[in-house]
C-alpha positions in Angstrom: 121.7 92.8 42.5 123.6 90.1 44.3 125.1 92.6 46.7 121.7 94.0 47.7 120.4 90.5 48.2 123.4 89.5 50.3 123.0 92.7 52.3 119.4 91.9 53.3 120.2 88.3 54.0 123.1 89.3 56.3 121.0 92.0 58.0 118.3 89.5 58.7 120.8 86.9 60.0 122.4 89.5 62.3 119.0 90.6 63.7 118.0 87.0 64.3 121.2 85.5 65.6 123.4 88.3 67.0 121.1 91.0 68.4 120.1 90.6 72.0 116.5 91.7 72.4 115.3 92.9 75.8 112.8 90.9 77.8 109.4 92.3 78.6 110.5 93.1 82.1 113.6 95.0 81.0 111.6 96.9 78.4 108.9 97.9 81.0 111.6 99.0 83.4 113.3 101.1 80.8 110.0 102.6 79.8 109.3 103.6 83.4 112.7 105.2 83.7 112.3 107.2 80.6 108.8 108.4 81.6 110.0 109.4 85.1 113.1 111.2 83.7 110.8 113.0 81.2 108.4 114.2 83.9 111.3 115.4 86.1 113.0 117.3 83.3 109.7 118.8 82.3 109.1 119.9 85.9 112.6 121.4 86.1 112.1 123.4 82.9 108.7 124.5 84.0 110.0 125.8 87.3 112.9 127.6 85.5 110.4 129.2 83.0 108.0 130.2 85.8 110.8 131.7 87.9 112.4 133.6 85.1 108.9 134.9 84.0 108.2 136.1 87.6 111.7 137.7 87.9 111.3 139.6 84.6 107.8 140.8 85.6 109.3 142.2 88.8 112.2 143.9 87.0 109.8 145.4 84.4 107.5 146.6 87.1 110.4 148.5 88.8 111.1 150.5 85.6 107.5 151.5 84.8 
């Protein structure tokens, strides 16, 4: 039981004293970067999906 207690005490101490938490500005900036990257990647995947769909429709129409 002492090991478990020591583990939680050490974990708490590390979170309070050693971890560097981001500021609100840094967190906001990171959030915006992630959102922009998500939108860009989603757009790229949508374009690839749409293009491949149209290409396959064209190929299928040639062999009807």
